[in-house]
Structure formats: structure tokens, C-alpha cells
C-alpha positions in Angstrom: 141.6 111.4 58.4 139.6 113.3 56.1 141.4 115.2 53.1 140.7 118.0 51.0 141.0 118.1 46.7 143.9 120.9 46.1 142.3 122.0 43.3 138.4 122.3 45.2 138.9 123.3 48.4 136.3 121.8 51.1 135.5 119.0 48.4 137.0 115.4 50.1 139.9 113.9 48.3 139.4 110.7 46.8 143.0 110.3 45.4 146.4 110.7 46.3 150.1 111.4 44.3 152.9 109.8 46.6 155.3 111.7 44.0 153.6 115.5 43.6 152.1 115.1 47.0 148.5 115.8 45.4 144.7 114.9 46.9 142.5 115.1 43.7 138.9 114.6 44.4 136.5 112.7 42.2 135.7 115.9 39.9 139.7 115.6 38.8 139.8 112.4 38.4 136.8 111.3 35.7 138.6 109.0 34.3 139.8 107.3 36.6 138.5 103.3 38.0 137.4 103.5 41.4 136.4 99.8 41.0 139.6 98.3 40.6 141.2 101.5 42.5 143.2 102.5 39.5 144.0 106.4 38.4 146.9 107.6 36.9 148.3 110.8 38.6 147.4 114.1 36.2 150.7 115.5 36.9 153.1 112.9 36.8 151.2 110.2 35.4 151.9 107.6 38.4 149.4 105.2 39.6 148.2 107.1 42.8 146.4 105.4 46.0 142.9 105.4 46.3 141.2 106.8 49.6 138.1 105.3 48.9 135.7 106.7 50.7 136.6 107.3 54.0 137.3 111.1 53.5 133.7 111.8 53.1 131.6 108.6 54.8 129.3 110.5 57.6 130.4 109.3 61.0 128.3 106.1 62.1 127.0 108.4 64.8 124.7 110.6 62.3 123.4 107.4 61.2 121.5 106.0 64.1 118.5 105.7 63.0 119.9 104.5 59.2 121.2 101.3 62.0 117.5 100.6 63.2 116.5 100.0 59.9 119.2 97.7 58.4 117.5 94.5 59.5 114.7 95.2 58.0 115.6 94.9 54.9 114.2 91.3 52.8 117.4 89.4 53.4 118.4 90.5 56.9 114.5 90.0 58.1 114.0 86.2 56.9 117.8 85.8 58.1 116.6 86.7 61.3 112.3 85.1 61.1 114.2 81.9 59.8 116.3 81.5 62.7 113.6 82.9 65.0 110.6 81.1 64.3 112.0 77.5 62.4 113.5 76.0 65.6 109.9 76.3 68.0 107.8 75.4 64.6 110.0 71.7 65.1 109.9 69.3 67.4 112.4 69.2 71.4 114.0 66.3 69.8 118.1 64.8 69.0 116.9 66.1 65.2 115.0 69.4 66.4 118.0 70.3 68.2 120.1 69.7 65.6 118.1 72.1 63.4 118.3 75.1 65.8 121.7 74.7 66.5 122.8 75.1 62.9 120.4 78.2 62.3 121.8 79.8 65.5 125.5 78.9 63.9 123.9 80.8 60.6 123.3 83.9 62.3 126.3 84.2 63.6 127.8 83.6 60.2 125.4 85.9 58.6 126.5 88.6 61.4 130.4 87.9 60.3 129.5 88.4 56.8 127.5 91.4 57.8 130.8 92.6 59.0 132.8 92.8 55.4 130.2 93.3 54.0 129.2 96.6 54.9 133.0 97.3 55.9 133.8 97.2 52.0 131.0 100.2 51.3 127.4 98.3 50.9 125.4 99.6 53.2 122.4 96.7 52.2 122.5 93.3 53.9 124.4 90.7 52.1 122.0 88.2 50.7 120.0 85.1 52.2 122.6 82.6 50.7 125.2 84.2 52.8 124.2 82.8 56.0 122.8 79.1 55.1 126.2 78.7 51.9 128.9 76.3 53.4 131.4 79.6 52.3 132.6 81.3 55.2 131.7 78.8 57.7 134.7 77.9 59.5 134.4 82.3 60.8 131.8 80.5 63.3 134.2 78.3 64.7 137.0 80.4 64.7 135.2 82.2 66.9 134.8 79.6 69.9 138.5 79.5 69.6 138.8 82.6 70.1 136.7 82.9 73.3 138.7 79.7 74.4 141.7 81.4 73.9 140.8 84.5 75.8 139.6 82.0 78.6 142.6 80.7 78.9 144.6 84.0 78.8 142.0 85.2 81.4 143.3 81.5 83.1 146.7 82.4 82.4 147.3 85.6 84.2 145.7 85.0 87.5 148.0 81.9 87.9 151.2 84.4 86.5 149.7 87.4 89.0 147.0 86.6 91.3 143.0 87.6 91.0 144.5 90.9 90.5 145.9 90.3 87.1 143.0 88.5 85.8 140.8 91.0 86.5 142.8 93.4 84.6 142.8 91.0 81.6 138.6 90.3 82.1 138.3 94.1 81.8 140.9 94.3 78.8 139.6 91.5 76.6 135.8 92.6 77.6 136.9 95.9 76.2 138.6 94.7 73.3 136.0 92.3 72.6 134.2 94.6 69.6 137.7 94.7 68.0 138.4 91.3 68.0 135.4 90.6 66.5 136.4 93.2 63.6 139.5 91.4 63.5 138.4 87.6 63.1 135.6 89.0 60.6 138.7 91.2 58.0 141.0 88.7 58.9 139.4 84.6 58.8 142.7 84.3 61.4 142.7 83.7 65.2 145.8 84.9 65.8 145.2 88.6 65.3 141.5 88.8 67.1 144.0 87.2 70.4 146.6 89.0 69.6 147.2 92.2 72.6 148.7 93.9 70.2 147.3 94.0 67.5 143.8 95.0 69.7 145.6 97.5 71.1 146.5 99.0 67.3 143.2 98.5 66.2 141.5 100.5 69.1 144.2 103.3 69.1 144.1 104.2 65.2 139.6 104.5 65.4 140.4 107.0 68.5 138.1 107.8 70.6 134.5 106.7 68.1 135.8 102.8 69.1 134.6 104.2 72.7 131.3 105.8 71.2 130.5 102.4 69.5 131.7 100.7 73.2 128.7 102.6 74.8 126.2 102.1 71.8 127.1 97.9 72.3 126.9 97.9 76.2 123.0 100.4 75.6 121.5 98.0 73.7 122.4 95.0 75.3 120.8 96.9 77.9 117.8 97.2 76.2 117.9 94.0 74.6 117.6 92.8 78.7 114.3 94.6 79.4 112.4 94.4 76.4 112.8 90.4 77.1 112.2 90.5 80.7 109.0 93.0 79.7 108.3 90.0 77.5 108.7 86.8 79.0 107.0 89.4 82.5 103.7 90.0 80.3 103.5 87.6 77.8 103.1 83.9 78.0 106.4 82.2 77.0 104.3 81.2 73.0 104.9 85.0 72.7 107.6 86.2 74.5 110.0 83.4 73.0 110.1 84.3 69.9 109.3 88.2 70.4 112.2 88.3 72.6 114.4 86.0 70.2 113.4 88.4 67.0 114.5 92.2 68.9 117.8 90.1 70.7 118.8 89.1 66.4 118.1 92.4 65.5 120.3 94.2 67.7 123.4 91.3 67.2 122.7 92.4 62.9 122.7 96.7 64.2 125.9 96.3 66.5 127.4 94.2 63.9 126.5 96.3 61.0 128.1 99.2 63.5 131.3 97.7 63.4 131.2 97.3 60.0 130.4 100.4 59.1 133.3 101.7 61.9 135.4 99.2 60.3 134.5 101.9 56.2 134.5 105.0 57.7 138.1 105.0 59.4 139.8 102.4 56.5 142.0 105.2 55.8 144.2 104.3 59.1 143.5 100.7 59.1 144.5 100.4 55.9 142.5 99.9 53.2 139.9 101.5 50.6 136.5 100.9 49.8 133.0 102.9 48.1 129.9 102.8 48.4 128.9 99.8 46.1 125.3 100.0 46.5 124.6 102.6 44.0 124.7 102.2 40.3 127.5 100.9 38.2 130.3 103.8 36.9 129.8 105.6 33.7 132.5 104.4 30.4 135.1 107.0 31.1 134.5 110.5 29.2 137.3 112.1 27.5 135.6 115.5 27.5 136.1 115.3 31.2 139.1 114.4 31.2 140.1 117.7 29.1 137.7 119.5 31.2 139.1 118.7 34.4 143.0 119.1 33.3 141.7 122.3 31.8 140.1 123.0 35.3 143.5 122.4 37.2 145.7 124.1 34.2 144.0 127.2 35.3 144.0 127.4 38.5 147.7 126.4 38.1 148.5 129.5 35.7 149.2 127.4 33.4 147.5 129.2 30.8 149.4 127.6 27.4 148.9 124.3 28.6 145.2 125.6 29.0 144.8 126.7 25.2 146.5 123.7 24.0 144.3 121.3 26.1 141.3 123.5 24.5 142.8 123.5 20.5 143.3 120.0 20.3 139.9 119.2 21.7 138.6 121.4 18.9 140.6 119.4 16.6 138.3 116.5 17.6 135.1 118.1 17.6 136.1 121.8 16.0 132.1 122.9 16.2 131.9 122.2 19.6 130.7 125.4 21.4 131.5 124.8 25.4 134.7 124.3 23.7 134.0 127.4 21.4 133.5 129.6 25.0 136.1 128.0 26.3 138.4 129.4 23.2 137.2 132.9 23.4 136.9 133.0 27.0 140.3 132.4 26.7 142.1 134.0 24.6 140.1 137.6 26.3 141.8 136.2 29.8 145.5 136.2 28.1 144.8 138.9 26.3 146.1 137.6 22.7 144.3 139.6 20.1 146.6 137.5 17.6 144.6 134.1 18.6 141.6 135.5 18.2 142.2 137.0 14.7 143.0 133.2 13.8 140.2 131.6 15.5 137.4 134.5 14.0 135.6 132.4 11.7 134.2 129.9 14.1 134.4 132.6 16.9 132.4 135.3 14.8 129.8 132.0 13.8 130.0 130.6 17.2 128.9 134.2 18.4 125.9 134.9 16.0 124.7 131.8 17.0 124.2 132.0 20.3 122.9 135.8 19.9 125.6 137.5 21.8 125.0 140.5 20.1 127.6 142.4 22.8 130.1 140.0 22.2 129.7 139.8 18.4 130.6 143.7 18.6 134.0 143.6 21.1 135.0 141.2 18.1 134.4 142.9 15.8 136.7 146.0 16.7 139.5 143.8 18.2 139.4 142.2 14.5 139.1 146.0 13.2 141.9 147.2 15.8 143.8 144.1 14.5 143.6 144.8 10.9 142.4 148.0 9.8 139.4 147.9 7.1 139.0 144.0 7.9 136.5 142.6 6.4 134.7 138.7 6.1 135.2 136.1 3.6 132.3 134.3 4.1 129.3 136.1 3.4 126.9 133.8 5.0 128.0 134.3 8.2 128.7 138.2 7.5 125.3 138.5 6.6 124.3 136.9 10.5 126.5 138.8 11.9 124.9 142.2 10.1 121.6 141.6 11.0 122.7 140.7 14.6 123.7 143.9 14.8 120.8 145.4 13.7 118.5 144.2 16.1 121.7 145.8 18.7 121.0 149.3 16.5 124.6 149.1 16.1 123.9 150.5 12.5 126.8 152.5 11.2 128.5 148.5 12.0 126.1 146.4 10.0 126.7 149.3 6.8 130.7 148.5 7.8 130.2 144.5 7.2 128.2 145.1 4.3 130.4 147.4 2.1 130.8 146.3 -1.5 128.8 143.3 -0.5 127.8 142.8 -4.3 132.1 143.4 -5.1 132.9 140.9 -2.8 130.4 138.2 -3.5 128.9 138.6 -7.1 125.7 136.6 -8.0 125.5 134.9 -4.4 122.3 135.1 -3.2 122.8 136.8 0.1 123.0 139.8 -1.8 119.0 140.5 -1.9 119.1 140.6 2.4 121.9 142.0 2.8 121.0 145.1 1.0 118.0 145.2 2.4 119.4 145.7 6.0 121.4 148.5 4.6 118.4 149.6 3.5 117.0 149.5 6.5 119.6 150.3 8.7 120.1 153.9 6.6 115.6 154.8 7.4 116.2 153.5 11.1 119.0 154.7 12.1 120.5 157.8 9.7 117.1 158.8 7.5 118.9 158.7 4.5 115.8 157.9 2.5 117.4 158.4 -0.7 120.6 156.3 -0.3 117.8 153.8 1.0 115.8 153.9 -2.1 119.1 153.0 -4.2 120.1 150.0 -2.4 116.1 149.4 -3.0 116.1 149.9 -6.5 119.2 147.9 -7.1 118.1 144.5 -5.1 115.0 145.1 -7.6 117.1 144.9 -10.7 119.6 142.9 -10.1 117.8 140.3 -7.7 114.2 139.9 -9.3 114.8 135.9 -8.9 114.6 136.6 -4.9 111.6 135.8 -3.0 112.1 139.4 -0.9 111.9 140.9 -4.4 108.4 141.0 -4.4 108.3 143.2 -0.8 110.9 145.7 -2.6 108.0 148.0 -4.0 106.2 148.5 -0.3 109.8 149.2 1.2 109.9 151.4 -2.0 106.8 153.4 -0.2 108.0 153.1 3.0 111.0 154.7 1.9 108.9 157.9 -0.2 107.0 158.3 3.1 110.5 158.9 5.1 108.9 155.7 7.2 111.4 153.0 8.5 111.5 150.0 6.5 109.3 147.7 8.7 110.4 144.9 6.4 108.6 141.7 5.7 105.0 140.1 8.0 107.2 137.8 11.0 105.5 134.7 8.8 107.3 136.0 5.8 110.3 136.6 7.2 111.1 133.3 8.7 111.3 132.3 4.4 114.8 134.4 4.6 116.4 133.5 7.0 119.9 135.0 7.5 121.9 132.1 9.0 125.1 130.4 7.9 122.4 127.7 7.7 119.9 128.0 5.9 121.3 129.1 2.5 118.6 131.8 2.0 
């Protein structure tokens, strides 16, 4: 049964909390251990039930091409080749017969390993060793016992109810044969594999897809028989026999893979959970992803105070994280929390200046002015960075307000020269106040004679005398006088 994530509709859920009755997807549970099927509910902290891949697995009838490619992987192809061609190479004596029987048992053992391997989430064949090792060999003997017991059930039905009941028993057991094989492969027990209640329960839980599987079984049997008839009628026995054996073995592996996939697809209905295993190992839990998931859920639940607490806690661990600063900024604006914006303005302004976001920087400066009329920044480097960004946007009055009395607020600071050059440029380009601009240029020349910008003052003064906008130093020179806080210039 498909369940969608409570917080991400149309996304398949992987976890379910019985206490909260909520479903979560992988994005909501980035720190869960899917290998061990362990995960704690982000709301109540209880252990959750892992749903596996059942909610997102592709229906088996949509994977028919993949099923028919399955036998032609390295391991499965080797098993088919060994079990098909080796018996043809041995002498037709007792020793050869023993080898042929052993290889036949190995092939059947491998098919049952395919069922459990696929049901566990492996879409590639089991390793070659699964066919020829001693482990799991008992399933072949158990399958033989199942067939004997089924024959006994049919005989008993005939004794009790006559031919009619015997035919009904045959019809039921033939229909339930794939279910019996699936139960035997998963439980390694003869009793459940012949118990009519177990067989009926499995079929009813899977529903109509079971009959689709059964239809594929009939079709593959017919196709396999047709290929064998064609081979023996058109080719000599030395060619027809291995060809017939290869085709029969391939179809056998395909069908058992389909049975395992059907179990994998309906794992929730059958009471177990598994996930796709033939992938890279999941990365180590990332605390940042856990914070993102909790933040996303808090916002969707309307718990903005909780979201703010999460972001602040994350910033304590990593104060300069730009993603967390953006989350803090967006959240505070959404909450219309001017007080918190003012309290966090130093790092938020620095973040906005670093990302060259003049529009948001202007909004932030307006809010700070509203919160504190006559507001002034305490960081000289940040002040110059903000002023330069606003200058590029043509916000010349904002530049003048930011840099007002800069030399008094930050005496002997290394940023005085670039700060007052920005003031002079704003006065000429935005307001045509040439005399005031000239006064600031002369101040730089007198106050900061050792600053590299002083060498440019004569050129700036000449531009101001000609009532020309101050163009600034060439780009190659300007790079030496970066106004970013980290530059120290």
C-alpha cells in the first residue's frame, strides 16, 4: 500500500510513527539508519516502523524487460552454463549421472536463493557460490517433500470426496504453486508451504497481481515448450539438447526472480520491510540535513518560533554559515520581527554585503533606521562595504548617511581614505556638489598621505575642478583598494 509523506505530498513515505500516526519520507529522516531499519520520530522520539521500498517500488509488470535480462548477468549466466553444458561433457555412466543430478539440485537451490535475494532488495543475481555451497541445500529436499505432501493431499481429497474434490484440490494446488514456492523460499519450512490457510493468506494479501504473475508463468511455460519443440525439430540432438536446457534454465531464473520481486513489491502487506540493496552505501548521517528537515517540518506546521530556535542553534555551531544566515534573514522578515533583525544586524549586513545584494541591504538599512533613528554601524570595514554596494546602486544619500563623520567615529582607521572617496564620488555623480567633493578629496590628501589612494587625489581634484564625475582609479589599481571587510584596505 502506497503512503505519501505527511510533509511532502506525492513523495513516497519510508517511515511510519505509530504514536503520531505520521508518515515520513527520506528527506524528513536524513539521519535514520535504513540498513538497520532504525529511526526515531522527529516529533515524539519513539522508534518508528521502516516501510522499506514498498511505497515506491515499480510494479513488476512494468519491469518485464529487466526480468528477461536478469539471467544474462555474470553470476547467473555462469550457473546456467555450468548446469547445462557440464552434464553433456561427462560420460553417460553412474558417475556422470551423479554429477548431472548434483548440478540439477544446484540449479534449483540457486533459484530459491534468487527469491530470497530479490525479496531482500537485490535486483542483481546472487553470487555463483550460492549455487554450489552447502548452505541452503535443504530447500531442495523440502521442495521434494512439498510435492509429495501435495500429492498426498490430492489423494486424500479423492478418498474423501471422490474425483470432483480431487480435481478441485488439483486446481487449487496448481494455482497456489507459486505461493507455495515463495513461502518455502522465505520461511524454509515445509508446513507453511502446504498449509492451505497460509497459501490463501499470501494470495489474498497480494491480490490480483498474483494472478498476473501466474499468467506470466503460463506464458513462459508455453514459450519455453515451443522453443524446445522447435529446437528438437530443426536441429540435431547435439545442438537441440543444450539449447533447450539453456532456454529452460533461463526461464526458470526469470520466473523465480519475478516471484521474489512480487514479495519485494508487497512487503508491507506481507509484514516485512526491505530496501534496494544494489546501490552505494548511504552516507554518514549529516547533522545539517537533520536541521534542514526539522526546519522544513516546523515551517509547514506553522511553528515559526521553533524554526527560529533551530536556526539560532545551528548558527551557534557555525556562525558564518551563509545558508543558515539566509534562513535566519528570511524567517525574521516572514515573522516581521524587527527586534530580532536589529539584534542580528551585524552578521546579516555582512552576509548581504558578501553576496552583493543591494536591494535587500537597502531594506535592512531602512529597517535599522526605523528601529533606531540615526542608526550608525560600529564596524568600519562593514560600513565601507555597505556604502560601496549602495553607491553602485545609485543610492548616494544612503552612502552619505552611512559614512557621515566616519573619521570622528573611527579615527586613524585605514578605511578613512576609501570611505571619503566614496563620499566625494556620490557628491559629484549624484548631487553635483563639486565644492564639497573637493573638500573631501583634500581631506584625504592631507589626512592620509601614506595611503595608496593619495596618489590618485590630484587626478580626482582635476576632475572635480572640471565638474566631471569622479571616475575612480583604473580597474587594475582599484583591485588593490578592495572595500570588503576581509581585505583590510
